[in-house]
C-alpha positions as CSV (number, residue, x, y, z in Angstrom):
1,M,0.7,67.1,23.4
2,L,2.1,64.5,20.9
3,T,2.7,62.0,23.8
4,F,-0.9,62.7,25.1
5,D,-2.4,62.1,21.6
6,L,-0.3,58.9,21.2
7,S,-1.6,57.6,24.4
8,R,-5.2,58.3,23.6
9,L,-4.6,56.5,20.2
10,W,-3.2,53.5,21.9
11,L,-6.0,53.4,24.4
12,A,-8.6,53.7,21.6
13,A,-6.9,50.9,19.6
14,L,-6.8,48.7,22.7
15,G,-10.4,49.3,23.4
16,F,-11.2,48.4,19.8
17,V,-9.3,45.1,20.2
18,V,-10.9,44.2,23.6
19,A,-14.5,45.0,22.2
20,Y,-13.7,42.9,19.1
21,V,-12.4,39.9,21.1
22,T,-15.3,40.2,23.5
23,Q,-17.9,40.3,20.8
24,S,-16.2,37.5,18.9
25,T,-16.0,35.4,22.0
26,A,-19.6,36.1,22.8
27,R,-20.6,35.0,19.3
28,W,-18.6,31.9,19.5
29,L,-20.1,30.8,22.9
30,H,-23.6,31.6,21.7
31,H,-23.0,29.5,18.6
32,G,-21.7,26.7,20.9
33,Y,-24.8,26.9,23.1
34,K,-27.1,26.6,20.1
35,L,-25.3,23.6,18.9
36,R,-25.5,21.9,22.4
37,K,-29.2,22.8,22.6
38,T,-29.9,21.3,19.2
39,V,-28.4,17.9,20.3
40,R,-30.3,18.1,23.6
41,D,-33.5,18.7,21.7
42,M,-32.8,15.6,19.6
43,Q,-32.1,13.6,22.7
44,A,-35.4,14.6,24.3
45,K,-37.2,13.4,21.2
46,G,-35.7,9.9,21.6
47,A,-32.9,10.2,19.0
48,P,-29.8,8.0,19.8
49,T,-27.0,9.9,21.3
50,L,-24.1,9.2,23.5
51,P,-24.3,10.7,27.1
52,H,-24.1,14.5,26.5
53,S,-22.7,17.3,28.5
54,W,-23.8,20.9,28.3
55,I,-20.2,22.0,28.8
56,F,-18.3,19.4,26.9
57,G,-20.9,17.9,24.5
58,H,-19.4,14.7,23.4
59,L,-15.7,15.8,23.6
60,I,-15.4,13.5,26.7
61,F,-15.7,10.6,24.3
62,M,-12.9,12.2,22.1
63,G,-10.8,12.3,25.3
64,E,-11.5,8.6,25.9
65,F,-10.7,7.8,22.2
66,R,-7.4,9.5,22.6
67,K,-6.7,7.8,25.9
68,D,-7.4,4.4,24.2
69,H,-5.1,5.3,21.1
70,P,-1.8,6.6,20.3
71,E,-1.8,10.4,20.0
72,D,-1.2,10.3,16.2
73,A,-4.1,7.9,15.5
74,N,-6.5,9.3,12.8
75,I,-10.1,10.1,13.8
76,Y,-11.2,7.6,11.2
77,N,-10.3,4.8,13.8
78,M,-13.2,6.2,16.0
79,Q,-16.0,4.4,14.2
80,C,-14.5,0.9,14.6
81,W,-13.7,1.9,18.3
82,F,-17.4,2.5,18.8
83,M,-18.2,-0.8,17.2
84,D,-15.7,-2.6,19.5
85,N,-17.2,-1.0,22.5
86,V,-21.0,-1.2,21.9
87,A,-21.9,-2.4,25.4
88,R,-19.8,0.5,26.9
89,F,-21.2,3.3,24.8
90,F,-24.6,2.0,23.9
91,P,-26.0,-0.1,26.7
92,G,-28.7,-2.5,25.7
93,E,-27.7,-2.5,22.1
94,E,-26.3,-5.6,20.3
95,T,-24.6,-3.5,17.6
96,I,-23.9,0.1,16.8
97,P,-27.0,2.1,16.2
98,P,-27.7,3.0,12.6
99,V,-28.0,6.6,13.4
100,I,-25.9,8.6,16.0
101,Y,-26.1,12.2,16.8
102,L,-22.7,13.7,17.8
103,D,-21.7,17.1,19.2
104,L,-18.0,17.8,18.9
105,W,-17.9,21.5,19.0
106,P,-15.6,23.4,19.1
107,L,-13.6,20.7,17.2
108,L,-16.3,20.9,14.6
109,N,-18.4,23.9,13.8
110,S,-21.7,21.9,13.4
111,P,-23.2,18.9,15.1
112,M,-23.0,15.6,13.1
113,I,-25.2,12.6,12.4
114,M,-23.1,9.6,11.9
115,T,-24.9,7.0,9.8
116,T,-23.6,3.4,10.2
117,H,-26.0,1.4,8.1
118,P,-26.1,1.3,4.3
119,A,-29.9,1.6,4.1
120,V,-29.5,5.0,6.0
121,S,-26.7,6.4,4.1
122,A,-28.3,5.6,0.8
123,Q,-31.2,7.9,1.7
124,Y,-29.0,11.1,1.4
125,T,-26.5,9.9,-1.3
126,Q,-28.5,7.8,-3.6
127,L,-32.2,8.0,-3.2
128,K,-31.7,11.8,-2.8
129,S,-28.3,13.5,-3.2
130,L,-28.1,16.2,-0.5
131,P,-25.7,19.1,-1.0
132,K,-22.1,18.7,0.3
133,S,-21.6,19.9,3.9
134,R,-19.6,23.0,4.6
135,T,-17.5,20.8,6.8
136,S,-15.9,19.2,3.7
137,T,-16.1,22.2,1.3
138,V,-14.3,24.6,3.8
139,Y,-11.5,22.0,4.0
140,L,-11.0,22.4,0.3
141,T,-11.2,26.2,0.2
142,P,-7.4,26.9,0.4
143,L,-6.7,24.5,-2.4
144,T,-9.5,25.1,-4.9
145,A,-11.4,28.2,-3.8
146,N,-14.4,25.7,-3.9
147,K,-14.5,25.8,-7.7
148,D,-14.1,22.1,-8.0
149,I,-16.8,19.4,-8.6
150,V,-16.5,18.3,-5.0
151,S,-17.6,21.6,-3.8
152,V,-20.0,23.1,-6.4
153,E,-23.7,22.1,-6.5
154,G,-26.7,22.2,-9.0
155,D,-26.3,23.0,-12.6
156,E,-22.7,24.0,-12.2
157,W,-21.8,20.6,-10.9
158,K,-23.8,18.8,-13.6
159,H,-22.0,20.9,-16.2
160,W,-18.5,20.3,-15.1
161,R,-19.1,16.6,-14.1
162,S,-20.2,16.0,-17.7
163,R,-17.2,17.8,-19.1
164,L,-14.8,15.7,-16.9
165,N,-16.5,12.3,-17.0
166,P,-15.1,11.3,-20.5
167,G,-11.5,11.5,-19.2
168,F,-12.2,9.1,-16.3
169,S,-14.4,6.7,-18.3
170,P,-13.4,3.0,-18.5
171,R,-12.8,3.3,-22.2
172,N,-10.4,6.2,-21.8
173,I,-8.5,4.8,-18.9
174,T,-8.0,1.6,-21.0
175,A,-6.7,3.8,-23.9
176,L,-4.2,5.4,-21.4
177,L,-2.7,2.0,-20.4
178,P,0.6,2.5,-22.4
179,E,1.3,5.7,-20.5
180,L,0.3,4.2,-17.1
181,V,2.3,1.1,-17.7
182,E,5.4,3.2,-18.5
183,E,5.2,4.9,-15.1
184,M,4.6,1.5,-13.5
185,L,7.8,0.2,-15.0
186,V,9.8,3.1,-13.4
187,F,8.0,2.1,-10.1
188,I,9.2,-1.5,-10.5
189,D,12.7,-0.5,-11.4
190,G,12.9,1.6,-8.3
191,L,11.8,-1.3,-6.1
192,K,14.5,-3.6,-7.6
193,K,17.1,-1.2,-6.5
194,L,15.8,-1.3,-3.0
195,A,15.9,-5.2,-2.8
196,G,18.8,-7.2,-1.6
197,K,21.2,-9.1,-3.7
198,D,20.6,-12.6,-4.9
199,G,17.1,-12.9,-3.3
200,T,18.0,-11.3,0.1
201,W,16.0,-8.7,2.0
202,G,17.0,-5.1,1.2
203,E,17.2,-2.1,3.7
204,V,14.1,-0.7,5.2
205,F,12.3,2.1,3.4
206,Q,8.9,3.8,3.5
207,F,6.6,2.1,1.1
208,E,4.1,5.0,1.1
209,E,6.7,7.4,-0.2
210,R,7.2,5.1,-3.2
211,T,3.6,4.6,-4.0
212,M,2.9,8.3,-3.5
213,N,5.5,9.2,-6.1
214,L,4.0,6.7,-8.4
215,T,0.5,8.1,-8.1
216,F,1.8,11.7,-8.6
217,D,3.4,10.6,-11.9
218,I,0.4,8.7,-13.0
219,I,-2.2,11.5,-12.3
220,I,-0.1,14.1,-14.1
221,R,0.4,11.7,-17.0
222,A,-3.3,10.9,-17.2
223,S,-4.3,14.6,-16.9
224,L,-1.7,16.3,-19.2
225,D,0.4,13.7,-20.8
226,T,3.3,15.3,-19.1
227,R,6.0,13.4,-17.3
228,L,6.7,14.7,-13.9
229,H,9.5,12.2,-13.1
230,Q,8.7,12.4,-9.3
231,Q,9.8,8.8,-8.9
232,T,13.3,9.4,-10.2
233,L,14.3,12.8,-9.2
234,G,15.4,11.8,-5.7
235,T,13.7,14.9,-4.2
236,D,10.2,16.4,-4.2
237,T,9.3,18.4,-7.3
238,P,8.0,21.9,-6.6
239,L,4.5,20.7,-7.4
240,K,4.6,17.9,-4.8
241,S,6.1,20.1,-2.1
242,A,3.6,22.9,-2.7
243,L,0.6,20.3,-2.6
244,L,1.8,18.7,0.6
245,A,2.5,22.1,2.2
246,Q,-1.0,23.1,1.3
247,L,-2.5,20.0,2.8
248,E,-0.7,20.8,6.0
249,Q,-2.3,24.2,6.0
250,M,-5.7,22.7,5.2
251,G,-5.4,20.3,8.1
252,R,-4.7,23.3,10.5
253,M,-7.6,25.3,9.3
254,A,-10.0,22.4,9.5
255,N,-9.8,22.7,13.3
256,P,-12.0,25.6,14.2
257,A,-9.8,26.6,17.1
258,R,-6.7,26.6,15.0
259,G,-8.5,28.1,12.1
260,F,-9.6,31.0,14.2
261,L,-5.9,31.7,15.1
262,H,-5.0,31.3,11.5
263,A,-7.3,34.2,10.5
264,F,-4.9,36.4,12.5
265,N,-1.7,34.9,11.1
266,P,-0.7,36.7,7.8
267,F,2.0,34.2,7.2
268,G,-0.6,31.4,6.9
269,S,-2.4,33.3,4.2
270,F,0.8,34.1,2.5
271,T,1.9,30.4,2.5
272,I,-1.5,29.4,1.0
273,A,-1.1,32.0,-1.8
274,E,2.5,30.9,-2.5
275,N,1.5,27.2,-2.7
276,N,-1.3,28.0,-5.1
277,K,1.1,30.1,-7.2
278,V,3.5,27.2,-7.5
279,M,0.7,24.8,-8.5
280,R,-0.8,27.3,-11.0
281,D,2.7,27.9,-12.6
282,F,2.8,24.2,-13.2
283,F,-0.7,23.6,-14.5
284,V,-1.7,26.7,-16.4
285,P,1.1,26.5,-19.0
286,N,0.2,22.8,-19.6
287,I,-3.5,23.7,-20.0
288,Q,-2.8,26.5,-22.4
289,K,-0.5,24.1,-24.4
290,S,-3.4,21.7,-24.7
291,I,-5.7,24.6,-25.8
292,Q,-3.2,25.7,-28.5
293,S,-2.6,22.1,-29.7
294,E,-4.1,21.2,-33.0
295,S,-3.8,17.5,-32.4
296,R,-6.7,17.1,-29.8
297,S,-9.0,15.6,-32.5
298,S,-6.4,13.1,-33.7
299,G,-5.9,10.7,-30.7
300,K,-5.2,13.0,-27.7
301,R,-7.1,11.4,-24.7
302,T,-5.9,13.1,-21.5
303,I,-8.4,14.2,-19.0
304,V,-7.7,17.8,-19.9
305,D,-7.9,17.1,-23.7
306,L,-11.3,15.4,-23.3
307,A,-12.6,18.3,-21.1
308,L,-11.5,20.7,-23.9
309,K,-13.1,18.6,-26.6
310,Q,-16.4,18.8,-24.7
311,F,-15.9,22.6,-24.4
312,N,-15.3,22.8,-28.2
313,V,-18.7,21.0,-28.7
314,E,-20.3,23.6,-26.5
315,A,-18.5,26.5,-28.0
316,D,-19.6,25.6,-31.5
317,S,-23.2,26.0,-30.3
318,K,-22.5,29.3,-28.7
319,A,-20.0,30.8,-31.2
320,Q,-17.4,31.0,-28.5
321,A,-13.9,31.1,-29.8
322,K,-11.7,29.5,-27.1
323,P,-11.8,28.9,-23.3
324,D,-11.8,32.0,-21.2
325,E,-9.9,32.7,-18.0
326,E,-12.8,31.5,-15.8
327,F,-12.8,28.1,-17.7
328,I,-9.0,27.8,-17.1
329,N,-9.3,28.7,-13.4
330,I,-12.2,26.0,-12.8
331,L,-10.2,23.4,-14.7
332,L,-7.2,24.3,-12.6
333,S,-9.1,23.9,-9.4
334,N,-10.4,20.5,-10.5
335,L,-6.9,19.3,-11.4
336,K,-5.7,20.3,-8.0
337,A,-8.4,18.4,-6.4
338,F,-7.8,15.4,-8.5
339,L,-4.1,15.4,-7.6
340,F,-5.0,15.7,-3.9
341,A,-7.6,13.0,-3.8
342,G,-6.0,10.6,-6.3
343,H,-2.5,10.6,-5.1
344,D,-3.3,10.3,-1.5
345,T,-6.0,7.5,-1.4
346,T,-4.5,5.2,-4.0
347,A,-1.0,5.4,-2.5
348,T,-2.3,4.6,0.9
349,T,-4.5,1.8,-0.4
350,L,-1.5,0.1,-2.0
351,C,0.2,0.1,1.4
352,W,-2.8,-1.6,3.1
353,M,-3.2,-4.1,0.1
354,F,0.4,-5.4,0.6
355,K,-0.1,-5.4,4.3
356,S,-3.2,-7.6,4.0
357,L,-1.5,-10.0,1.6
358,Q,1.5,-10.2,3.9
359,D,-0.8,-11.2,6.7
360,N,-2.8,-13.6,4.6
361,P,-0.2,-15.6,2.6
362,N,-2.9,-18.0,1.3
363,C,-4.6,-15.0,-0.4
364,L,-1.3,-13.9,-1.9
365,E,-0.7,-17.4,-3.3
366,K,-4.2,-17.4,-4.9
367,L,-3.4,-13.9,-6.3
368,R,-0.1,-15.0,-7.9
369,A,-1.7,-18.1,-9.3
370,E,-4.4,-16.1,-11.0
371,H,-1.7,-13.8,-12.6
372,T,0.2,-16.8,-13.9
373,A,-2.9,-18.5,-15.3
374,V,-4.2,-15.4,-17.1
375,L,-1.0,-13.6,-18.0
376,G,1.6,-16.3,-18.4
377,P,4.5,-17.5,-16.2
378,D,6.9,-14.6,-17.1
379,V,6.3,-11.8,-14.6
380,D,8.6,-9.5,-16.5
381,Q,6.3,-9.9,-19.6
382,A,3.0,-9.3,-17.8
383,H,2.8,-5.7,-18.9
384,E,3.5,-6.6,-22.5
385,V,0.6,-9.2,-22.4
386,I,-1.7,-6.5,-21.0
387,L,-0.7,-3.9,-23.6
388,K,-1.4,-6.4,-26.4
389,S,-4.6,-7.6,-24.7
390,P,-6.0,-4.9,-22.4
391,H,-9.1,-6.9,-21.6
392,L,-7.0,-9.4,-19.6
393,L,-6.6,-6.7,-16.9
394,Y,-10.2,-6.9,-16.4
395,A,-10.2,-10.8,-16.5
396,L,-8.7,-11.1,-13.0
397,P,-11.7,-11.6,-10.6
398,Y,-9.5,-12.6,-7.6
399,T,-7.3,-9.6,-8.0
400,L,-10.3,-7.3,-8.1
401,A,-11.6,-9.2,-5.0
402,V,-8.4,-8.5,-3.1
403,I,-8.6,-4.8,-4.0
404,K,-12.3,-4.5,-3.0
405,E,-11.5,-6.4,0.3
406,T,-8.7,-4.0,1.1
407,L,-10.9,-1.0,0.5
408,R,-13.6,-2.6,2.7
409,L,-11.4,-3.0,5.7
410,Y,-9.3,0.1,5.1
411,P,-11.6,2.8,3.6
412,L,-10.0,6.3,3.4
413,A,-12.6,8.8,2.6
414,A,-16.4,9.4,3.2
415,T,-18.9,12.0,2.0
416,V,-20.4,14.5,4.4
417,R,-23.7,16.1,3.4
418,E,-25.8,19.0,4.7
419,G,-29.1,18.2,6.5
420,R,-32.2,20.3,5.9
421,A,-35.5,21.0,7.6
422,D,-37.6,19.0,5.2
423,F,-35.4,15.9,5.2
424,F,-35.7,13.0,7.7
425,L,-33.8,9.8,7.9
426,T,-35.3,6.4,8.8
427,A,-33.6,3.3,10.1
428,P,-34.5,-0.4,9.4
429,G,-36.9,-1.7,11.9
430,S,-37.6,1.7,13.5
431,P,-40.6,4.0,13.0
432,F,-38.6,7.0,14.3
433,K,-37.9,9.8,11.8
434,Y,-34.6,11.4,12.5
435,P,-34.4,15.2,11.9
436,T,-31.4,16.4,10.0
437,D,-31.8,20.3,9.9
438,G,-28.7,21.9,11.2
439,F,-26.7,18.7,11.1
440,A,-23.9,17.4,8.9
441,L,-24.6,13.9,7.7
442,W,-21.4,11.7,8.0
443,D,-21.5,8.5,5.9
444,G,-19.9,6.1,8.4
445,V,-18.0,3.9,5.9
446,P,-15.6,2.1,8.3
447,A,-18.6,1.1,10.4
448,I,-20.9,0.2,7.5
449,Q,-18.2,-2.0,5.8
450,S,-17.5,-4.1,8.9
451,R,-20.9,-4.4,10.7
452,A,-21.1,-8.0,12.1
453,D,-24.9,-8.0,11.4
454,L,-24.3,-7.4,7.7
455,W,-21.0,-9.0,6.9
456,V,-19.9,-12.6,7.5
457,K,-16.4,-12.6,8.9
458,G,-16.7,-8.9,8.8
459,N,-13.4,-8.2,10.6
460,E,-11.4,-10.7,8.5
461,F,-9.7,-10.2,5.2
462,F,-11.7,-12.6,3.0
463,P,-11.5,-11.8,-0.7
464,E,-13.7,-14.8,-1.5
465,R,-16.8,-12.9,-0.5
466,W,-16.5,-10.9,-3.7
467,L,-16.7,-14.1,-5.7
468,A,-19.9,-15.2,-4.0
469,T,-23.1,-15.3,-6.0
470,E,-26.4,-13.7,-4.8
471,G,-28.1,-15.8,-2.2
472,D,-24.8,-17.0,-0.7
473,T,-24.3,-15.9,2.9
474,L,-21.1,-14.3,1.9
475,Y,-22.6,-12.1,-0.8
476,P,-22.0,-8.5,0.1
477,P,-25.0,-6.6,1.4
478,K,-26.7,-4.0,-0.9
479,D,-25.1,-0.5,-0.8
480,A,-22.6,-1.6,1.9
481,W,-19.4,-1.2,-0.1
482,R,-18.9,2.6,-0.2
483,P,-15.1,3.5,-0.3
484,F,-15.8,5.7,-3.3
485,S,-19.2,6.9,-2.0
486,M,-22.3,6.1,-4.0
487,G,-24.9,7.8,-6.1
488,P,-24.5,10.6,-8.7
489,R,-21.7,12.2,-6.7
490,N,-19.6,9.2,-6.2
491,C,-15.8,9.6,-6.8
492,I,-15.1,10.5,-10.4
493,G,-11.6,8.8,-10.2
494,L,-12.9,5.3,-9.3
495,E,-11.9,3.7,-12.5
496,L,-8.4,5.2,-12.7
497,A,-7.8,4.1,-9.0
498,L,-9.0,0.5,-9.7
499,V,-6.8,0.3,-12.8
500,E,-3.7,1.6,-10.9
501,L,-4.3,-0.9,-8.1
502,R,-4.7,-3.8,-10.7
503,L,-1.5,-2.8,-12.5
504,V,0.6,-2.7,-9.3
505,A,-0.8,-6.1,-8.2
506,V,0.0,-7.6,-11.6
507,M,3.5,-6.1,-12.0
508,M,4.6,-6.4,-8.3
509,A,3.0,-9.4,-6.4
510,R,5.0,-12.2,-8.4
511,K,8.2,-10.1,-8.6
512,F,8.7,-9.2,-4.9
513,D,8.1,-10.3,-1.4
514,V,7.1,-7.4,0.7
515,Q,7.3,-7.4,4.6
516,E,6.9,-4.8,7.3
517,A,10.3,-4.3,8.8
518,W,9.8,-2.6,12.2
519,H,12.9,-4.0,13.7
520,K,15.0,-2.4,11.0
521,W,13.1,0.8,11.3
522,D,13.5,1.0,15.0
523,A,17.2,0.4,14.6
524,K,17.5,3.1,11.9
525,K,15.5,5.7,13.9
526,G,16.9,4.7,17.4
527,N,13.5,3.9,18.7
528,T,14.2,2.2,22.0
529,G,11.1,3.2,24.0
530,S,7.5,1.8,24.0
531,K,6.0,1.2,20.5
532,P,2.5,2.7,19.9
533,M,0.0,0.1,18.5
534,V,-3.7,-0.2,17.6
535,K,-5.2,-3.6,18.2
536,G,-1.8,-5.0,18.6
537,E,-0.5,-3.6,15.3
538,R,2.4,-1.2,14.7
539,L,0.8,-0.3,11.4
540,Y,-2.2,1.8,11.9
541,R,-4.1,4.9,10.4
542,V,-2.6,8.2,11.3
543,G,-2.9,11.8,10.3
544,T,-4.9,14.9,11.3
545,G,-6.7,15.2,8.0
546,T,-6.3,12.5,5.3
547,V,-5.4,9.0,6.4
548,H,-1.9,7.5,6.2
549,P,-0.1,4.4,7.3
550,K,1.9,4.8,10.4
551,D,5.5,6.0,9.6
552,G,4.8,5.6,6.0
553,M,4.7,1.7,6.3
554,P,8.3,0.8,6.8
555,V,9.1,-2.3,4.7
556,H,11.9,-4.4,3.2
557,I,11.7,-6.3,0.0
558,R,13.4,-9.1,-2.0
559,V,13.2,-10.3,-5.5
560,R,11.5,-13.6,-5.6
561,Q,13.7,-16.5,-7.0
């Protein structure tokens, strides 16, 4: 009898599983059909799309992209690939269309509109700021539970953005220069140890690892006035290990197919919870320490301290004694978001900046000459000059031009917004109104920032364009420089990132020569086969989520004599 009952139980359980899988698969396929039909309907109305398949949507083009690129190439390369192949993908067009409908299900859960003209992107980021798409907010869920200012909307976003803005203001970032310079000196000292003796080239190392450790130390210092010492430990701190492990989980879950499997994997959920616990155990005691400190009003100026100062102003009007648990949890979520976004993008931009200067030695000489003219001939005293006269850091127009040109050619992020039934896009020179309901609006920053019909020498590294005056053919087009997004929901960390980039340029460009060292890297790793390239370059954008330089940008350096 017991055996019979167990058999019935197993059969019932199996039936339940089969029914659940069948129902889930049916829902999944029906969702895919609706997405395919949505794009077909747009195509019938005359909207620009690539050739579309009922079965594969636009996945065929993903296959062609993968065939034309190394397997680890980041999807961010796709927009420039479209631009390089306009005749192939958009017959009859001279340049990439300003609006493109894309159906990449099941890689993405919603169809997309990629906008490749600044006048179009401005319509949903600046003229009207549409809500963030679930495509981007779902990605952040494992890290922040969507309590961060990237994810929230409406009054909650306004409230928290106003609390956090003071910590990222130009005035406050300038006040933090002594702390930032202290971390920069550790960075420079570490590079000296990697250089060869007496002006010779040192051994190969991954430049991104060094820049990433620097940005970790800086963000924690700016947020909490706590020294993480990531640059000198010789191993990853628990905080860095937890964040990088979490980003790996987020990359897996961002793919709907892998995310579906993740839902049935208890170890994935356990890993996410453990990573968040490690980060919480680091941040919360530091937040509580700031709350308990009585010195906030006497010069403290970290991001957390200024957020608490704003809270105290609000609390006085509401007779609230101190921040509650909800406040701490939201602040924690934002600190994790800042750490993720700030360390990743700035560290990678530093790699591309020195890659660009390596490839354009005339620009490097102009940069060095500006530093000597403004800060004096002694490179080892440049930081002292800046600390005594902080305004000089902002008196380096060519340095800023180099930074902006790097970010133009190598943008690392773009906003994705949610379309809606009452919102239509228009494109320059076209009467067509593009429906957005049901679509995620993807700001095509790489395409916008290199369009040949907008930018003179658009594919060249040419910092002088940022010194041109209005009316000059080189003058940058309106709204076309968008690496930090634009409008009210632009990147809150813009000023901190630009100051970090300026400081590294000032303290490093005259001190060292930096070169890619692929021959040494290949020898070290035993790479004897074919070498993957994009456009003839070993260094290209890789990663399944955020963008990174190939192999962390292997370089060697020498101290300039």
